[in-house]
N, CA, C and O atoms as a GROMACS GRO file, in nm:
protein
  172
    1UNK      N    1  -7.950 -11.411   5.758
    1UNK     CA    2  -7.888 -11.493   5.859
    1UNK      C    3  -7.845 -11.623   5.794
    1UNK      O    4  -7.924 -11.688   5.725
    2UNK      N    5  -7.721 -11.661   5.814
    2UNK     CA    6  -7.669 -11.782   5.753
    2UNK      C    7  -7.588 -11.862   5.853
    2UNK      O    8  -7.529 -11.807   5.946
    3UNK      N    9  -7.584 -11.991   5.832
    3UNK     CA   10  -7.502 -12.082   5.909
    3UNK      C   11  -7.391 -12.128   5.817
    3UNK      O   12  -7.417 -12.159   5.700
    4UNK      N   13  -7.270 -12.133   5.866
    4UNK     CA   14  -7.158 -12.174   5.783
    4UNK      C   15  -7.110 -12.311   5.825
    4UNK      O   16  -7.099 -12.341   5.944
    5UNK      N   17  -7.081 -12.394   5.727
    5UNK     CA   18  -7.021 -12.523   5.755
    5UNK      C   19  -6.882 -12.525   5.694
    5UNK      O   20  -6.860 -12.469   5.586
    6UNK      N   21  -6.790 -12.586   5.761
    6UNK     CA   22  -6.650 -12.584   5.723
    6UNK      C   23  -6.604 -12.727   5.695
    6UNK      O   24  -6.617 -12.814   5.782
    7UNK      N   25  -6.552 -12.753   5.576
    7UNK     CA   26  -6.508 -12.887   5.537
    7UNK      C   27  -6.360 -12.883   5.505
    7UNK      O   28  -6.314 -12.796   5.430
    8UNK      N   29  -6.283 -12.976   5.562
    8UNK     CA   30  -6.139 -12.984   5.535
    8UNK      C   31  -6.109 -13.115   5.461
    8UNK      O   32  -6.138 -13.223   5.513
    9UNK      N   33  -6.052 -13.106   5.343
    9UNK     CA   34  -6.013 -13.224   5.265
    9UNK      C   35  -5.873 -13.203   5.212
    9UNK      O   36  -5.851 -13.115   5.127
   10UNK      N   37  -5.777 -13.281   5.259
   10UNK     CA   38  -5.639 -13.275   5.208
   10UNK      C   39  -5.586 -13.132   5.200
   10UNK      O   40  -5.538 -13.088   5.096
   11UNK      N   41  -5.594 -13.062   5.311
   11UNK     CA   42  -5.544 -12.924   5.322
   11UNK      C   43  -5.617 -12.826   5.231
   11UNK      O   44  -5.568 -12.715   5.209
   12UNK      N   45  -5.734 -12.863   5.179
   12UNK     CA   46  -5.817 -12.771   5.101
   12UNK      C   47  -5.937 -12.737   5.189
   12UNK      O   48  -6.010 -12.825   5.233
   13UNK      N   49  -5.955 -12.610   5.213
   13UNK     CA   50  -6.063 -12.568   5.301
   13UNK      C   51  -6.179 -12.516   5.217
   13UNK      O   52  -6.163 -12.426   5.134
   14UNK      N   53  -6.296 -12.573   5.241
   14UNK     CA   54  -6.417 -12.534   5.168
   14UNK      C   55  -6.514 -12.477   5.270
   14UNK      O   56  -6.554 -12.546   5.364
   15UNK      N   57  -6.553 -12.354   5.252
   15UNK     CA   58  -6.649 -12.289   5.341
   15UNK      C   59  -6.778 -12.269   5.262
   15UNK      O   60  -6.781 -12.195   5.164
   16UNK      N   61  -6.884 -12.334   5.306
   16UNK     CA   62  -7.011 -12.322   5.236
   16UNK      C   63  -7.113 -12.252   5.324
   16UNK      O   64  -7.110 -12.264   5.446
   17UNK      N   65  -7.201 -12.180   5.261
   17UNK     CA   66  -7.303 -12.104   5.330
   17UNK      C   67  -7.433 -12.184   5.327
   17UNK      O   68  -7.481 -12.221   5.220
   18UNK      N   69  -7.491 -12.209   5.444
   18UNK     CA   70  -7.616 -12.283   5.453
   18UNK      C   71  -7.722 -12.186   5.506
   18UNK      O   72  -7.709 -12.136   5.617
   19UNK      N   73  -7.827 -12.160   5.429
   19UNK     CA   74  -7.931 -12.067   5.474
   19UNK      C   75  -8.006 -12.121   5.595
   19UNK      O   76  -8.047 -12.237   5.597
   20UNK      N   77  -8.022 -12.038   5.696
   20UNK     CA   78  -8.088 -12.078   5.820
   20UNK      C   79  -8.234 -12.119   5.800
   20UNK      O   80  -8.273 -12.222   5.855
   21UNK      N   81  -8.317 -12.045   5.725
   21UNK     CA   82  -8.458 -12.084   5.714
   21UNK      C   83  -8.478 -12.225   5.658
   21UNK      O   84  -8.562 -12.300   5.710
   22UNK      N   85  -8.404 -12.262   5.556
   22UNK     CA   86  -8.423 -12.396   5.499
   22UNK      C   87  -8.371 -12.503   5.594
   22UNK      O   88  -8.428 -12.612   5.601
   23UNK      N   89  -8.265 -12.473   5.667
   23UNK     CA   90  -8.212 -12.568   5.765
   23UNK      C   91  -8.314 -12.591   5.876
   23UNK      O   92  -8.338 -12.705   5.915
   24UNK      N   93  -8.372 -12.484   5.925
   24UNK     CA   94  -8.473 -12.496   6.031
   24UNK      C   95  -8.599 -12.565   5.980
   24UNK      O   96  -8.662 -12.639   6.055
   25UNK      N   97  -8.635 -12.542   5.856
   25UNK     CA   98  -8.752 -12.609   5.798
   25UNK      C   99  -8.729 -12.760   5.791
   25UNK      O  100  -8.818 -12.838   5.826
   26UNK      N  101  -8.612 -12.801   5.746
   26UNK     CA  102  -8.581 -12.944   5.739
   26UNK      C  103  -8.576 -13.007   5.878
   26UNK      O  104  -8.630 -13.116   5.899
   27UNK      N  105  -8.513 -12.939   5.972
   27UNK     CA  106  -8.504 -12.991   6.108
   27UNK      C  107  -8.643 -13.000   6.171
   27UNK      O  108  -8.676 -13.100   6.233
   28UNK      N  109  -8.722 -12.895   6.154
   28UNK     CA  110  -8.857 -12.894   6.211
   28UNK      C  111  -8.947 -13.000   6.152
   28UNK      O  112  -9.022 -13.065   6.224
   29UNK      N  113  -8.940 -13.019   6.020
   29UNK     CA  114  -9.025 -13.120   5.958
   29UNK      C  115  -8.982 -13.260   5.999
   29UNK      O  116  -9.065 -13.350   6.014
   30UNK      N  117  -8.852 -13.280   6.017
   30UNK     CA  118  -8.804 -13.410   6.064
   30UNK      C  119  -8.850 -13.440   6.206
   30UNK      O  120  -8.894 -13.551   6.236
   31UNK      N  121  -8.841 -13.340   6.294
   31UNK     CA  122  -8.887 -13.359   6.432
   31UNK      C  123  -9.038 -13.379   6.438
   31UNK      O  124  -9.086 -13.461   6.515
   32UNK      N  125  -9.111 -13.305   6.356
   32UNK     CA  126  -9.256 -13.321   6.350
   32UNK      C  127  -9.292 -13.462   6.304
   32UNK      O  128  -9.385 -13.523   6.358
   33UNK      N  129  -9.220 -13.513   6.206
   33UNK     CA  130  -9.243 -13.649   6.158
   33UNK      C  131  -9.214 -13.754   6.264
   33UNK      O  132  -9.287 -13.851   6.277
   34UNK      N  133  -9.105 -13.734   6.340
   34UNK     CA  134  -9.071 -13.828   6.446
   34UNK      C  135  -9.177 -13.829   6.556
   34UNK      O  136  -9.214 -13.936   6.606
   35UNK      N  137  -9.227 -13.713   6.593
   35UNK     CA  138  -9.332 -13.704   6.694
   35UNK      C  139  -9.459 -13.772   6.643
   35UNK      O  140  -9.526 -13.843   6.718
   36UNK      N  141  -9.492 -13.750   6.517
   36UNK     CA  142  -9.610 -13.813   6.459
   36UNK      C  143  -9.599 -13.964   6.456
   36UNK      O  144  -9.696 -14.035   6.484
   37UNK      N  145  -9.482 -14.014   6.420
   37UNK     CA  146  -9.462 -14.160   6.417
   37UNK      C  147  -9.469 -14.219   6.558
   37UNK      O  148  -9.522 -14.328   6.578
   38UNK      N  149  -9.414 -14.146   6.653
   38UNK     CA  150  -9.416 -14.195   6.792
   38UNK      C  151  -9.560 -14.206   6.842
   38UNK      O  152  -9.596 -14.304   6.908
   39UNK      N  153  -9.641 -14.104   6.812
   39UNK     CA  154  -9.781 -14.107   6.856
   39UNK      C  155  -9.858 -14.218   6.785
   39UNK      O  156  -9.946 -14.280   6.844
   40UNK      N  157  -9.825 -14.242   6.659
   40UNK     CA  158  -9.894 -14.346   6.582
   40UNK      C  159  -9.865 -14.484   6.640
   40UNK      O  160  -9.956 -14.567   6.651
   41UNK      N  161  -9.740 -14.510   6.679
   41UNK     CA  162  -9.704 -14.642   6.729
   41UNK      C  163  -9.741 -14.663   6.876
   41UNK      O  164  -9.744 -14.776   6.923
   42UNK      N  165  -9.769 -14.554   6.949
   42UNK     CA  166  -9.811 -14.568   7.088
   42UNK      C  167  -9.953 -14.623   7.099
   42UNK      O  168  -9.987 -14.687   7.198
   43UNK      N  169 -10.036 -14.598   6.998
   43UNK     CA  170 -10.177 -14.640   7.003
   43UNK      C  171 -10.192 -14.789   6.998
   43UNK      O  172 -10.304 -14.840   7.001
   0.00000   0.00000   0.00000
């Protein structure tokens, strides 16, 4: 399973493949970090 990102620069089209598992890992770790920081500052 892959996610594709499309970049247009001066009529040159670049299609890159972004693996879903690593994207979800980065997103999940970022959200986990934000929740942790929020709980830390609430105390």
